[in-house]
C-alpha positions in Angstrom: 236.7 149.4 81.1 233.6 151.6 80.8 233.1 154.1 78.1 233.5 156.9 80.6 236.9 155.5 81.8 238.1 155.2 78.2 237.1 158.8 77.6 238.9 160.1 80.6 242.0 158.0 79.8 242.0 159.4 76.3 241.9 163.0 77.6 244.7 162.2 80.0 246.9 160.8 77.2 246.1 163.9 75.1 247.0 166.3 77.8 250.2 164.5 78.7 251.2 164.5 75.0 250.4 168.2 74.7 252.5 169.0 77.8 255.5 167.0 76.6 255.4 168.5 73.1 254.8 172.1 74.0 257.7 172.7 76.3 257.8 175.4 78.9 255.6 178.3 77.9 258.2 180.5 79.6 260.7 179.7 76.9 261.3 182.3 74.2 260.5 182.1 70.5 263.4 181.4 68.2 263.3 183.2 64.9 263.8 182.0 62.3 262.7 178.4 62.9 262.3 175.5 60.6 259.0 173.5 60.6 258.4 170.7 58.1 261.0 172.1 55.7 259.7 175.7 55.7 261.4 178.6 57.4 259.4 181.0 59.6 260.5 184.4 60.7 257.5 185.1 62.8 254.7 183.4 64.7 252.5 181.2 62.4 249.0 179.6 62.4 250.1 176.6 60.4 248.2 173.6 61.7 246.8 175.7 64.5 243.9 178.0 65.3 246.1 180.4 67.2 249.6 181.8 66.5 252.6 179.8 67.8 256.3 179.6 67.5 259.0 177.0 67.9 261.4 177.4 70.9 264.2 175.6 68.9 265.8 176.7 65.6 264.6 173.4 64.1 261.2 172.3 65.4 261.5 169.2 67.6 258.1 169.3 69.3 258.9 172.2 71.5 256.7 175.3 70.9 254.7 178.0 72.7 251.6 180.1 72.0 252.5 183.6 70.9 251.8 186.6 72.9 252.2 190.1 71.5 255.7 190.4 73.0 256.8 187.2 71.3 256.5 188.5 67.8 259.8 189.7 66.2 260.3 193.3 65.5 259.7 194.9 62.1 262.5 195.0 59.6 263.1 198.4 58.1 263.5 199.0 55.3 261.5 196.2 53.6 260.5 195.7 50.0 256.9 195.3 49.1 255.8 195.1 45.5 259.3 196.3 44.4 259.0 199.4 46.6 261.1 200.1 49.7 259.4 201.2 52.9 261.0 202.6 56.0 258.0 202.5 58.3 254.7 200.6 58.9 252.3 200.8 56.0 248.6 200.2 55.2 249.1 199.4 51.6 247.7 195.9 50.8 246.0 195.7 54.2 242.4 194.4 53.9 241.3 196.2 57.1 243.5 199.2 56.6 245.7 198.3 59.7 249.3 199.2 59.8 251.7 196.3 59.1 255.3 195.5 58.4 257.4 192.8 57.0 259.6 190.7 59.3 262.1 190.0 56.5 263.9 192.3 54.1 262.0 191.1 51.0 258.3 190.7 51.7 257.6 189.7 48.1 259.9 186.7 48.5 259.1 185.4 52.0 255.6 186.9 52.5 256.0 187.0 56.3 254.6 189.9 58.2 252.9 191.1 61.3 250.5 193.9 62.3 252.3 196.9 63.8 251.9 197.8 67.5 251.0 201.5 67.6 251.5 201.8 71.4 254.2 200.6 73.8 253.5 197.1 75.1 254.8 194.4 77.4 257.5 195.2 80.0 256.9 195.7 83.7 255.0 199.0 83.7 251.6 198.0 82.3 252.5 199.1 78.8 253.1 202.7 79.7 254.6 204.9 76.9 258.3 205.7 76.6 259.7 208.6 78.5 262.6 210.5 76.9 265.1 211.6 78.0 265.7 209.1 80.8 268.6 208.1 83.0 269.9 204.6 82.3 273.2 203.3 83.6 274.1 206.9 84.6 273.7 208.0 81.0 271.0 210.2 79.4 269.2 208.2 76.7 266.7 209.5 74.1 265.9 206.5 72.0 264.9 202.8 72.3 267.5 200.3 73.3 268.2 196.9 71.9 268.4 194.0 74.3 270.1 190.6 73.9 267.0 189.1 72.3 266.9 191.8 69.6 263.9 193.4 71.2 263.7 197.2 71.5 262.6 198.7 74.8 262.4 202.1 76.5 262.2 203.5 80.0 258.8 204.6 81.2 260.0 207.0 83.8 262.6 209.8 83.8 265.0 207.6 85.8 265.3 204.0 84.7 268.2 203.4 87.2 266.0 204.4 90.1 262.5 203.1 89.0 263.4 200.1 86.8 260.2 200.5 84.8 260.1 199.8 81.0 258.0 198.8 78.0 258.7 197.4 74.6 258.8 200.1 72.0 255.8 200.5 69.6 256.6 199.4 66.0 255.4 202.8 64.8 258.2 204.5 66.8 261.0 202.4 65.5 261.4 203.6 61.9 262.6 207.0 62.9 265.3 205.8 65.3 266.3 202.2 64.5 267.1 201.0 60.9 266.4 197.3 61.6 268.7 194.3 62.0 272.3 195.4 61.9 274.8 194.4 59.1 277.0 191.5 59.8 280.6 192.1 58.8 282.1 190.2 57.2 279.3 188.3 55.4 279.7 185.7 52.7 277.9 186.1 49.4 278.5 183.7 46.5 281.7 182.4 48.2 283.2 185.8 48.7 283.6 187.7 52.0 282.4 191.3 52.2 283.6 193.8 54.9 281.3 196.6 53.8 278.0 197.2 52.0 277.9 196.1 48.4 275.7 196.5 45.3 276.5 193.1 43.9 273.3 191.3 42.8 271.3 194.5 43.4 270.1 197.3 41.1 272.7 199.7 42.3 271.4 199.7 45.8 273.9 199.1 48.6 273.0 196.2 50.9 274.5 193.9 53.5 273.6 190.6 55.0 272.4 190.3 58.6 274.2 187.1 59.3 277.5 185.7 58.1 276.1 183.4 55.4 273.8 185.2 53.0 272.3 181.8 52.0 269.5 182.5 54.6 268.7 185.5 52.4 268.1 188.0 55.1 269.6 191.5 54.5 269.0 195.2 54.7 269.7 198.2 52.6 272.6 200.3 53.8 
């Protein structure tokens, strides 16, 4: 076998391996996902030059490159340096760009993303939200959550007629959407709670966003 043939064979093996371990790039990101024992609540650059995410809850070789619409939405409120924030901030940003945490406690998880200041994605070339709009024969005036926990909005006055939409800018969300909803009941230290509690907190009411608080994701009430 010539050196050129060996080179081409090596590239073919590499490309085949990459295809088999990357999965279908049409798959959606799964958050949080576990990779080498660490939990990720957003896209990461670990062992990569570009951001990526797993498409399974536990990484098994299936992943995809992250586009802007793949990132999770901001969690409001979030705690940064012991202070609670209800919107995107520039504090601590080296370039002065707006950012937000993707978990309730940034100081603990230190996972974040830059905030999108304009509408993006969707099927209307990232046009801005139009409110009010008609959707399913109702008048709506705020972003709507879909089954993937994404928030979107109509970009015409009649969504039922035109079917045009965009994902809502992160800077729009704090005023209309409080973040991930409470999960009732939730279990905290082997006890079920059916309402917000201040247990384990400095007199601030909070709730878990999944049944088992062991994943340590929660929001203030």
